[in-house]
C-alpha positions in Angstrom: 5.6 -8.4 14.3 8.3 -11.0 13.8 6.7 -13.1 11.0 4.9 -10.3 9.2 6.1 -10.1 5.6 5.7 -6.4 5.3 7.4 -5.7 8.7 10.4 -7.7 7.3 10.4 -5.5 4.2 10.3 -2.4 6.4 13.2 -3.7 8.4 15.2 -4.5 5.2 15.2 -8.3 5.8 13.4 -8.8 2.5 14.4 -6.6 -0.5 11.8 -4.5 -2.3 11.8 -2.0 -5.1 11.0 1.2 -3.2 9.3 4.1 -4.7 8.7 6.2 -1.6 9.9 6.1 2.0 9.8 8.4 5.0 9.7 7.8 8.8 6.1 6.6 8.8 5.4 5.2 5.3 7.0 2.8 2.8 5.8 2.3 -0.8 7.2 -0.4 -3.1 6.4 -2.1 -6.4 4.2 -5.2 -6.1 6.1 -8.4 -7.1 3.0 -9.7 -8.8 1.6 -6.6 -10.6 -2.0 -6.6 -11.8 -1.5 -3.4 -13.8 1.4 -1.5 -15.4 1.7 0.5 -12.2 1.0 -1.6 -9.1 2.5 -0.1 -5.9 1.9 -1.1 -2.3 1.7 1.7 0.3 2.1 0.6 3.9 2.5 2.3 7.3 5.7 1.4 9.0 3.6 1.0 12.3 2.2 -2.5 12.3 -1.6 -2.3 12.0 -3.1 -5.7 11.0 -5.9 -4.4 8.9 -8.3 -1.4 8.5 -10.4 -3.1 11.2 -7.6 -2.3 13.6 -7.2 1.4 12.9 -7.6 3.5 16.0 -8.4 7.2 16.6 -4.7 8.0 17.1 -4.0 6.5 13.6 -6.1 9.2 11.9 -3.2 11.5 10.8 -1.1 8.5 9.6 -4.0 7.3 7.4 -4.5 10.8 6.1 -0.8 11.1 5.3 -1.0 7.7 3.4 -3.6 9.1 1.1 -1.4 12.3 0.5 1.5 10.0 -0.3 -0.6 8.0 -2.7 -1.6 11.2 -4.6 2.1 12.2 -4.8 3.1 8.8 -6.1 0.3 8.8 -8.6 1.5 12.1 -9.9 5.0 10.9 -10.1 3.9 7.8 -12.0 2.0 10.0 -14.4 -1.4 8.5 -13.7 -3.1 11.6 -15.0 -6.1 9.7 -16.5 -6.9 8.1 -13.1 -6.0 5.2 -10.9 -7.5 2.8 -8.4 -6.7 2.5 -4.6 -7.6 -0.9 -3.1 -7.6 -2.0 0.5 -8.5 -5.6 1.2 -9.7 -5.9 4.8 -9.6 -9.2 6.6 -9.8 -12.8 5.3 -13.3 -12.5 3.7 -12.2 -9.2 2.1 -9.3 -11.0 0.4 -6.5 -9.6 2.6 -3.4 -12.0 2.2 -0.8 -10.1 4.3 -2.1 -9.1 7.7 -0.5 -5.7 7.7 -2.5 -2.7 6.6 -1.7 -1.8 3.0 -3.1 0.0 0.0 -2.7 -1.0 -3.6 -2.2 1.8 -6.1 -3.1 0.5 -9.6 -3.0 2.4 -12.9 -1.3 2.8 -16.2 -4.2 1.3 -18.2 -8.0 1.4 -18.3 -8.9 -0.8 -15.4 -11.8 -3.2 -15.5 -14.2 -3.9 -12.6 -12.9 -7.4 -12.0 -9.2 -6.6 -11.3 
């Protein structure tokens, strides 16, 4: 998608502080962190939101959660962490590219 912020990050048009990358997934630090650890995990394939996930995306979505667990371990989030996916406008999604927030590094409140 030409004007998708996350697609531009994937393509290197906008810099990011990467923490993980492979052929299908990119993870980078959020520029406006809500916790000591706040990392965004995105598929390189443009999927607008969780509402757009198709059957053929199942293995990619499963892999994203495996990558999240790996990153959480590398970040030493041994006491726990939160994974958030905002879905659609009413769900608070601001960038229309599927992404997951990994938050941790402190005791998280419900209202984060």
